N, C-alpha and C positions, 0 to 999 in steps of 0.2 A: 658647438664646438665643431671645428673644421674637421679634425681627425682624432681617433682614439689616443689615449694618453701614451700607450706604449709605442706609438709611432712618432711621438714628439721628442726633441732633444730636451734635456733638463731645464734649459733656460726657456724653452718654449712653454713648458708646462708651468714653470714659475710665472711667466708673463701672463699666461691664460688665467692663472688663479690670483694675479696681482698681489704677489708677496715677495719680500726681499729675503734671500736665503741666509743673510747674515744677522738679521734681527727678528725674523718671523713676523707673526701678526701682532698688532697691538691688543691690549685687553679690550678696548672698546670694539675693535673690529671683529675680534673673536666673539664678543657678546652679541653683535649684530648679526653675525653669521649663525650663530647658535639659534637665534630667533628666525632666521630665514630658513635654515636647513633642519631644525630640530635636533633633539638629542641623538647621540650616536648609539642607537638602540635598535634592535629588530622588533618591530611592532607588527604583530599579525593578530587579526581577529580569531578569538577562540570560542569554541562552543562551551558554555557554562555546563558544569556537570549536572546540574539540576535539569537543564533542558535536555541533555543526553538522556537522563533517566526518564523523563516524561515522554520522550520521542518513543521509547520502547513500548508504550501503551496505546500507540496509534494504529497497531495492527488491527485489521478488520475483525479477525476472529477474537482478539483479546477484548475488543469493545463490545462484542456480542456477550462474552462472558461477564464482563464487567456489569452490563445491565442486568444480566440474569442474576448475578450476585446481589445487587441492590434490591431488586424486586423480591427475591427469595428471602433476604433479611427482613424486608417490610411485612412479608406475609408470616413471619415467624418460624421459618425454616432455617434456623441458625446453623444446624450442623452442616446442611448442603451448602449455604452461603460461604461458610468458614472454609469448607474443602475446596470450593471453586476459587476463592481469593487467594488461598495459599498457592494453588498452581499458578495462577496469574502473576503473582509476585515473583515466584521462582523464575518463570520465563522472562519476566521483564529485567530482573538483576543480571541474568546471565548474558542478555543482550547488551546491557549497559557496560558491563565489564569488557567486553569485546571492544565496543566503540571507544570507551575511554583509553584504551591502551593506543588506539590509532592517534590520538591527540599528542602522544608523547614525542612524536618526530620533531615538531616545532620547538618543544621544550628543550629537547636535546641541542637544537641549534643554539637557542638562547643561552645555555649553559657554557657556551664557548666564548662568551663576553669576557673582556679584560678589565679589571678593576681600576688600575692606574697605568699611566704611561708618561714618558718624558718628551716634552715639546720645548721649541725655542719660542718665546714670547717676550716682547719687549726688549730683545737682545739678550735675554737670560734664560738658562736651561731651567725649566719648571716642571715639576711633577703634578699632574692634574688627573681628575677621575676620566677614565676613557670615555664616559658618557658625554663629556663636555668637549671632545674632539670635534673640529670642523674642517671642511675643505679649505686648503691653504695653509693649514698647520705644518710647520716644519717638525717632522717626527724623527726621534733618535731611537734607533734599534741596535741592540747588541746581543751577544750570545746569552741564551736563557730566556729571552724575551718573548711573549706572545704578541703577534701583531694585532693591533686594535682596529685597524681600518685599512681600506685599500689605498696604496700610495705608490707614487712614481719616484723610484730611487734617483737621488741626485748626487750621491757620493757613495762609494763602497770600498771596503778593504776585506777581501777574502770572505765576503758575505755569503753564508750557506743557510738556506731556508728548508725546513721540512714541511713541504706542501701536502703530505699524505692526508691531513684532515679535510682537505678541500678536494684533491685530485685523486686520492687513493694510491699515487705513486710513491713507492717506499724510499727511493733514492733522493737524498737532499739535492735541492737545485742551487747551482752557483749563480749568484746574482751579479749583474754588471750594469752599472749605471750609464755607460756609453752606448750600450746596445740600441739600435734603431730597428723596429721590427714592422713588417707589413701590417696593414689594418686587420687582415683576417686571421692573424696569429691566434691560436687557441690559448686559453688561460694557462694550461700547463706548460706552455713555451714561452710565456712572457717573462723573460729573465731580467727585465729592467723594472718589474713591479714586485711589490709585496702585497699579500692579500690578508684580510681580516681572518682570525682563527688559525693562521699558521704559526710555526715556531722558528725562531732564529737559533740555529745549532752550531754556528760558527761565524767568527768575524764580527764586523760592525758596519753601520752605514747610516746615512741621513736620506730621508724621503719626504716628499711633499704630499700631503693627504688629498686624494682626489675624490673619494667617495666615503660616506659615512652611513650608518644605520642600514635602512632597507635598500639603500642604493649600491651597497657593496655586492661582491659576488655571492657571498653567503646569504645576505639579506635578500637578494633576488630568488635564490634557491628556497629560502624559508617561505617566500610568497608563493612561489610555484607549488611547493609541497601543500600549503594550506588551500590553495586554489584547485589542486588536482582532485578530482572527484573520484573517490574510490568506489569502483563498481562492485555490485553484488555478485557473489560467487554464483555458479550454476545451481547449486543446491538451494541457495537463499532465494534465487529467482523462481525456481520450480515451486518451492513451498509457498512463496508469496502469491504466485499465480493460482495455485491449487486452493490457497486459503481464501482468496476473494471469491472464486467459483463457488466452493463449498459453503462460504458464508451466505451468499445470496440464495443458494438452494435451501439452506437451513431456515433463513427467515421466511422463505416462501412456504416450505412445508409446515414450520411452526404456526404461521398465520392460519394456514388452512386447517390444521388440527384444532386450533383454538376456536375459531369461528364455528367450525363443524360441531365441536362439543358444546358450544353455547346454544346453537340452532337446535340440536337434537335434544338438548336439556338433560342429557345423561350425567353431565358433571357441572358443578357449580363454576363460578368464575375463578376461584382460587385453584380448585382442582384442575380445571382446564389449563390454567396458566402453568401449573406445575408439570403437567404432561408436556406442554411445549417447551419448558426448561429442560426436562429430561431428554426431549428429542434433540435439542441444541447440544447438550452435553454429550450425547451418544454419537452425534455426527462429528463434533470437533475432536480431531486427534490430540488432545491435550499432551499426551506423553510424547508425541513424535519429535518436537523440537528438543526435548531434554534428551531423548534416546539418540537422536541423530548427533546431538552435541557430544554425548558419552562415546559413541562409536568414534567420531572424529578425534576426540581426545585420546582414546585408546591407540588409534592410528598414529597420532602424533607422538604418543610415547614409543611406539615401535620405530618410527622414523628417527627419533632422538637416538635410539640405540645405534642407528645406522649413520650417525653423524650429520643428521638433518633436523634442525630445531624449527618447529612450526610456531609462528607468532599468531597467526590468525587461522582458527580451526577450519573455516570454509574453504581455505586454500588447499587443504588436504585433498578434498574431492575434486577441486578444479585441476590439480595436478594431473589426473587421470586423462583430462581432455586436451592436455597441451599438444600442440603439433609442431611448434617451433621453440627451440631452445637457444637463445642468443647468449653465448657464453664469452666471458672475457678469456683471452689467452693466458696472460701471466699469472701463474699461480693457480689457475683453475683447469685449463687444458694442460699447462706445463706445470712444473714444480715450482716455479718462481726462483730457481736456483741456477745460476750461470754454471755450465759444464763444459769442460774441454772434450770435444768429440774427435777432433783432428789434429795431428801433429805432422807438419810438413817440414822437411829439410832437404838440402840438395841430394837428389837421388834416393830419397826415402820417404815412404808415406806410411803413417801409423793411425790407426783407429783406436779410440778409447772406449771401453765398455763402462756400463753403469751410468746413472743419471743422478744429478743433484750433489749435494755436499757429503753424502755417504761415501767414505773412502774405500769403495769396494768395486772391483772391475780390473781387467787387464789392459795393458797397452800391447796392441797387437799390430806388428809392422810387417811390410812386405817380405815373404819368405825368402831365405837364402842370403839376407843382408848381414854380414858378420860384425858390423860395427856395434860397438857398445856406447850407447848414449846415457849412461848413468850421470855423466858429468853435467848434462842439460839439466836432469831432474835434481841434482844436488844444488847447482847454483840457483835454481828457480826456488828451491826451499829455503836456502839462506837469505835469498833477496826479498821474497814475499812474506816471510815470517816476521820481518822488521816491523810491519804495520797490520798484519792479518794473523788471526788465530782461528784454528778449527776446534770446536768444542762440541760436546754432547750433552744434552740435558734431556732427562727421562727417555724418551724413544727417538728423538730426532737430533740430527747433526746441524750445526749452525756455524756461519762464518762471521767473525767479528772484524769489520773492516770492508774494504772494497770488494764488491762481489766478483769483479773480473780477476783481481789478484787472488781472491779466495779460490776461484776455479783452478788457477795455476797451481796454488798450494795443494789442492786435492789431487790434481794430476801427480804431483811429487809423492804423495802418500800412497797412491795406486802403484806407482812405479818402484818405489823404495821400501814401502812399508813404514810403520810408525818408528821402528828402531832406526831406519835408514835415514828418515827426516831429521831425527834428533841428532844423528852423528854428523849430517851435512851442516846443521847450524853450529855445531861445535867446531867443525873443520874450517869453517869460513867465518871467523868472528868479524863482527861489523866494526867499521872505522867511521864511516860518515854516510849520511844519506841526503841526496839532492831530490826534494819531493817533486812529485808530479805537478805540472802547471798546464794551463790550456794553451799556452803558446808553444812550448816545446812538445807537448803531448807524450811525455815519457817520464819515467822515474828511474834514478840511478842510485846505486848503493856501491860502496868500496869496502872491501874485506881484506884483512891482512892474512897471508898465508906464508909462514916462515918469514924470509926477508923480502917477499914480493907482496904486490897489492893486485887483487882481483877487482876489476870493474864490471858490474852487471847492469845492463840497461834493458828496460821493458817499456812497452808502449805501442804507439801507432807503428806498424812495420814499415810503411812507406816512408816514414820520417826516419826511422833507425837505418834504413838503407842509405839514406843522403848522408849520414855520418859514419857510414862503414866503408873499409877499404878492402876487406877480406870477407871470406865466407867459409864456414865450416863444413866440409864434406867428409871425405875419408881422412882428411887433415885440413890444415888452414891453408886456403887457396885464394889467389887474387880475385877480387870481385870485378869481373869484367863486365862490359856493357851488355853482352849476351846474357850472362847469368843474372844481372840486376833486372833485365826485361822479363826474363823467365820467372824470377821471383815476384815481380810486380803482377805479371799475369796470373799467378797462383793467388796472389792477395785479391785481385779482382774477382777471380772465379769464385773464391770462398764467400766474398762479400755478396756476389750475385745469387748465391745459395742461401743467403740469409744469416750467414755466420758473422759474428763480431770477430775481427782479427786482432791478434796480440803478438807482437814481435819480441824475440829475445836476442840480445847481443851481448858481447863480453870483450874484455882485453886484459892483458897483464901490464902492470907497470912496475918499474924497478924502484921507484920512489914516489912518495905521496905527501902532501902537506894539506892540512885542514883549511888552509887559506886559499887552496886552489879554487879558481872560479869554475863553474859548471862547464863552460866552453872548453876549458883545458882538459876536462875529464872525458867528456862526451865527444870524442874525436877518434879517427882510425880505429873504429870498433871491428869486431869480427861478428858478422851476422850469423846467427846460429839456426833459428827455427821460427816458424809461423804456427801459432796455435789458433785453431778455428773453435770459438766458443759460441754456444747458443744455450738457450733456455729450453731443454728438451721436453718432449711431451711426457706425461705421466704413463707409466707402463700400462696401467689399466684402462686408459682412455680409449685406445683402439678398439678394444672389445666393447666397451660402453658405447662407442659410436655406432658399431654394428648393431648392438641391441636396440638403440634408439631408431636406427634406420628400419630395422624389421618391423618395429612398433609404429611405423608411418610417421616418425618425428624427425623434422629437418633440424640439423644443427648448424647454426651460423656462428662463426668466430668473429668476435668484435675485439679489436686491440688498437691501442695507441702507438704500436711499434710501426717501423718502417714496412712497407709493402712487401719487399723481398723477404724479410723475416717472417711475416705473416704467411706468405706463400710456401716457404720452406716447412714450417711447423705444420701447416694445413696437409701439405703432401705426406709428411711423416705419419699422420694419423689417419690418412686415407680420405681426406675432404677434397673434393675436385677444386682446384685452384688455377684458374687460367685468367686471361684478360677479360673474358666475358663474365666471370663469376666473382671478380675482385673488385671492390670499389674503395677508393680513397676519400678521406674527409673533405678534401678540397673539390673533388669532383661532386660529392654530395652537396656542397655548398651552392654549386652552380646549377643544380637541378631544382626545377619546380616540384611541387607535390605531385602534379600529373605525371611528370617525367619519372620521378621515383617510383610511382605506382606502377608504371610499365615495366620496370626492371626488378622490382624488389623480389619477385618470385625467383629470379635466376641467381641472386647474389648469395655466395656462401661465405665470403670474407669481407669484412670491412676493416681497412687499415687506416692508420693515422687519424683516428676519429677521437672526438672529444665526448664527454658525458652529454653535452647538449645534443650531439648527433644521435646519441643513443635514444633519447625520447622521441626524435623524429623517425627513427627506424621502428620503433615500438608502434607508433601511431599509424604508419604506412602499412605495417603487417597486419595490425588489428582492422584497419579499413578494408583489407582484402579477406576478412573473416577468419584470420588465424587466431588461435589461442596461444599467447606468447608468455614464455618465462625469459626473464632478462636478469642477468647477473650484474652486480656492481659492488664497490667497495668505498668509494669516496663520497664526500658530502654532495659534490655536484651530480652524483649518480642518482641521488634521491628522487627527483622528479620522474626519471624513466623507470625507477623501481615501483613508484607508486602507480604509474600509467600502465605497466604490464599487468597482465592477468594474475601472473605470479612473479612478484618481485623477490629475487634471491640475493641475500647479502652474504658477504664473506665473513666468517666467524673469526678468522685469525687476523686478516689485515683490514677488515671492514671497520669503518668508523661508526660511532654510536648512531649518528644520523642515518646513515645507509641502513643500519640494522633495524632502527625505529620505522623507517618507510617501507621495509620489506615485509613479506608474508612468510619467508622461509630463510633461515640462516644455515649456511653450511659450516659446520664445525670443523671440517678439514680443508675448506676451500677447494673441493675437488669436484670436476665435472661428472665423474662417474657416480658421485653421491646424488646429483640431480636425477640421473637416469634411475637409480635405485628409488629415489622419492617418487618419481613418476610411476614406477611399478607399483609401489605401495599405495599410491593414489588410485590406481586402477584397481587394485584389490578392494580397497575401501568403497570405491563407487559400486563394484559388484555386490559388495556386502551391505551397502545401504539399500540396495533394492529389496533385499529379503526382509528386513524388518518393516520396510514401508508396505510391501506386499501384505505382509502379516497383519500389520495394524489397521490398514485402511480397510482389509476384508473384514476384519473384526468390527470395525466401526460401522460398516454397512450392515453387518449382522445385528448390531445393536439398534441402529435406526429402524431396519426392518421389523425388529421385535416390537419396538414401541409404536411405530406407525401401523404395523399389521394389527396390534391388538386394538388400536383406536378404530381401524376400519371394521374390525369384528365385534365392535361395541363391547370390548372387554376392559375392565379396570387396568390402570397402568401395571405392566408386569415387572417393571424395574424402576427404581427410584434414582433420582439424580446421584445420591452418594454410592449406589451400586455401580453405576456407569463410571463415575470418577475413579473409583476403586480399580475397576477392570482396566481402564484406560492408563492410569498412572501407576498402579502397583503391580498386579498380577500379570499384566501384559509386558511389563518393562523388562523384566529378567529374561524371559524367552527372546525378546526383541533384541536385547544386547547380545545374547548368546548367539543369535543368528548373524549378527555383524561380526562375530568372530570365526566365521567359517574359514576353513582352509582355502587358499587360493585355487581357482579352477586352472587346469592346464592350458597353455597357449595364450596366457594373459597378455604377453608382450608380442604377440603376433597378430594382434587386432588392430585395425585402423583406429585413430583417435576419435573419429565420429562415432563409434560405438559408446564412448564414454562422455558424449556431449548430449545432454538432456536424456529423455526417455525413462526417467525414474517414475513418472506418472503420465501414461498415454492414454488415448481414448479407448485403445483395445484393452488396456489394463483396468480402466474403470469399468468396462463391461464385465470383465473377469471378477472384479471386486463385488459388483452388483449380484452376479450369479451365485457366487460362493457365499456372499452375505445373505441372499435369500435362503439358501440351504441352512446356514446356522440359524436364522431367525425362524424358519420353519420347525426345526428340532426344538427350539427354545419355547415357542408358543404352544407347541404340542406338550412339553413337559408342564408348562403353565397350566394348561386346561386339564391335564390328567391329575393335577393336585388341588382340586377346587375345594377341599374340606374348609380351609381358612384362607384369606388373602395372604397372611403372613407365610403360611406354607407354600402356596403357589409362587409367591415372588421369590422365596428361597429357592425353590426348584428352578426357576427360570434364571436366577442368579448363578446357581451352580452349573446348569446346563451350558450357559454361554461361556463360562469360564473353561469347563472341560472341552467344549467344542473348539475353542481357540487354541487348546493345546494340540489338536489335530491339525490345524492350520499352521501352527508353528513348525511341525515335522514336515509338512508339505512345502513350507516356504523356504527350505534349505537350498533349493535350486530352482530357478525359474522353469527350466526346460529339460533338466537331466533327472532321471529316476534315482532313487535312494542308493541303488547298488553301483551307480557311476560316480558317486563322490565320496570323498574321505570322510571318516568319522569325525564328528564335532564333540570334543570331550567336555564342552561347556553347556551343551543344550539339556541334557538329561538332568544335571544337578539344578539348572535353572527352572526347569519345569516342576521338579520335586519341591523346590523352595516355594514356588508360585502356589502350588497346591496346598503346601503347609500354611501359607498365609491366608489362603481361602477358608481353610479348616478352622483357623483362629476366629475368623469373623462369624462362624456359625456356632461353635462349640465352646466358646468361653464368653465371659460376661460382656465382651465387645458386641455380642449379638444385639444388645439393647440399643447401640449406636448405629449399627448397620441394618436394623429391622429384619433379623433373621431368626431362624428357628431350626433345631436339629432335624435332619431328613432320614427317612428310612433307607436301608441299604439298596433296595430296588431302584431308587432314584439315582444312586451313584453309578450302578450298572448301566442304567440308561444313558447317562451322560457320557460314560467312557465309550459306550458302543457308538454313540453319535459321533464322538471324537475320531474313532478308528474309521468309521465310514467316510467321513469328510476327508481324512488323509488318503484312503485308498482310491477315491474318486479322482483326486488331483493327481495321484501317481499313474492312474490309468490314462488321464490326459496326456501325461508326458510320454508315456509308452506309445500311444497312438501317434505322437508327433505334432499335436496342436500347440503351437507356441504362443506366448503372451508378449 
C-alpha cells in the first residue's frame, strides 16, 4: 500500500480494495477474502491455567521441598511429609492466582467484540456475524452501533463516535469522510476513520473495512499486551536470587551432613537422611513468601482506603523505588473539568476563583470599575442552559452536555447564584436555537423579552468579531479597527498562555420569524466578552509535586493536548516548562532511540503525544535505569502500562483493558494519590525488611542448631515438623506484626535508591549468621542440659528456639534505631502472646503426640526467656553503638 488509509480519498481506498460502493462485495468474493484474511477475531496465544499452575512449582526451593516430601513419605514419616506438602501447595496456589489475573487483560479486549453488523453485499443490505467481516466490505454504522472493524469513512452525516474505549479521550469525535490527513496523524486525530471497539453516539455513515481481527488497532494492542514481558518486582527478584543461593548452600550442607553421618556410622541411612531433611527445612524460609504476601496485602488494603487499588501485590513494594512518575495531564494533574478562569471585556479584566464544575468561587474584577455586568452572566445562563445542565450526584458536580458551555454555565452560577440562574432562564425564554457547526464555529439562541427578541451567540471569538459591528464597554460602542485589533491581540495572548477562548456576543431584534436563516440572525452583533477557559490543576497537586520532588522523584507530564496548554498547566503546578524541557510528539517521531536517550533526562513535559509514544518514553527511561510509574486510561495505553515498572490506570475514566494491564488503579484519577501510594510503598518496603531480618536470623539459628548438633555427634535436636511449625506458625504472627510498624520519620525525604534492593545484602547475611549462631548456641545448650530422655531434650530445644526468636522479634522492630526512638507497635505484644500460646498447645495438649513433645519443668521456661532477653539486649547495644546493618 502506497500510503495509509487516512491519507487516501474515499475513492482511492475503494479502488485499493477493489470494491464498488454501490453493490459491495459479492458473496463469493467475501468468502474468498475470509479464507485469505481469516475471521474478524482477535487471536492471541494464551497460557493454559494448568501450565500457569505447574509453573509455580518450578522454583528451586520448592523443588527441594518436593523431593524431601516424596522421600519422607517413602520412609514412613507421613506427618512430616504432609506438613511439607501443605506448605508447598499453599505457596504454589498463591502464585498461580497472581499470574492468572495478569492473563485477563487480553480477555477484556476480546470481550469488546461485536456479534452482528450491517454490510452491503450483492447490492443488498445484509446483517452478518461480525466475525465474517472482511477487508473491502461496505459497513453501515448508525447511532447506537459498536464499530466491528477498522474502516475508512466514505459517507457521513453528523457522525459522532465515542473513541474513549480506544484512546481514553472522553469527548466524542466528529467524523468527516472528506478529510485528508498526513500519514503521521495519530489514531486519536484520524477523523476520517472508525475503529473496532468504539461506539457511534450520533449520526450515521458508510465506511469501507480496511482491517479486521488482529490487524485492527485494538488487535495490534492485544498482541503487544500478550507479547510484553511483565518483569518481576524488586521483591520477587531478591527472593528468587536469595532462594537460588540458599538452595545451593542447603544442598551442599545436607550432602555433607548425610555423608558424614554414614561415614561416622553414628546414624543409619534413614536417620541420616531425616537429619538432612531437617536441615533443608530449617534453612528454607517457608513462611517468608506467605508473610511477605500478607504484608503486601495489608499495604494494599491501606492504599485502597487512600483511593489506590492494587492489582498486583508486588507492585506495592516497587512503588517505593519509583523515581519517575509519568502522569497524564487531563483528569490526573488537572480535574478534567473545563473552567472559566478569565473574563475580558473592553477596559475590564476579571479573574474567576474555584476549579472544576463545583459552582463555588467569586468573579473578581479590576478595582474601581463601577460597571455591572450581571447582564453578561444572565444571557450566558439562558443561552447555555438550553443544551447543558449542572447536576450533583453524591459528592461531585457534573455537567451534562458540552464541557465548554458547561464551564460558561458554571461561571453564571458563580456570579449569580442558583436562584439568579433560575430567574435568568425564566427572564429570557427560548424561541429558537441555531446549533453549533464546524464551519460557523458558533451557536446562537433567540429569546423573547416582552415585545423584543434577544439574540445570543457564543463560540470562536475571532469569528464572532467578524460578524460584529459594535462592542460593549461602558455602553454599546462602534467596533473600530483599533478596538478589533486590541481584542484580537487579547485572544492571541490568552491562546498563547494555553487558554481555550470562548466569545460572547448579542443583539436585540424588533421582530423575528422561525423561518429566518442563520445568516439573517448572526449579523451586526454586539461583541461583549472573551472567556479564558482551561482545565486547571487540582488544588492538591502543587503540594504533592513538592513532596515527590523532596523524595527524589521526577514528575513528567504527558498529554495529547496542545503544547501551549501543556506549558501553561505545567507552570501552574511549578513544573519547569521551556523549549528545552518540552517535547512534542512530532519531534519524538523524528528522533532515533539514541537521540531520545540523550535528551530524555531533561524533558519534563511531553505534548501532543499518542499512547504509542508513551511506550517509547517508558522504554527510554528504563534504559537509563529509572524505575517508572506510567498512567493511562485508554485501550492503547495498555502496552505502556505493562512496560512500566508500575502501570497506573484511571479508575473513573479508565477502560477495562487499561485496568487489567496495570498494577495500580487510581479510584479518584488523582496525581496526588500516586504520591500517597509511593509513600505507602516506602513504608511497606521499610517494614518488609523487619520480618525478613527476623525470619532469616531465626532460620540461621535453626540451621546452626541442626548442623551444630551433627558436628558435636549429638542426635538431631529438632524434627522436621518442629522446624515447619516454627517457620510457618509461631514465627508468622510476630513477622506480620513487624510489618505493621508505624512509619519512621523522614520517609519522603530519602532518595529512591534507598528503596531499591537492599532487602538481603552481604552485610545482612553476616548479621543473620552471627545472631543465628547466638540462637543456636542457646538452643544446643538447652538440648544438652535436658539429656534425661531424647523427647525431653528435643522439647527443650524446640521451646528455647521459639522463645529466643521472640527476642529477635523485639530487636527487629528497627534496623538501626534503638527501642526508645521508635513508636509503640500495638500489634507485636498480642502476636508474641498468641505465638507463645500456640507453642504451649503443642506441649500440654494431646497434640504433643503429633509434635513429639513432653511437658517441661519451669526452670526450662525461665532459661528460654532469659536467652530471649539477652539476644534482644545485645542487638539493642549494637544500635546504640552505631553499628549499622
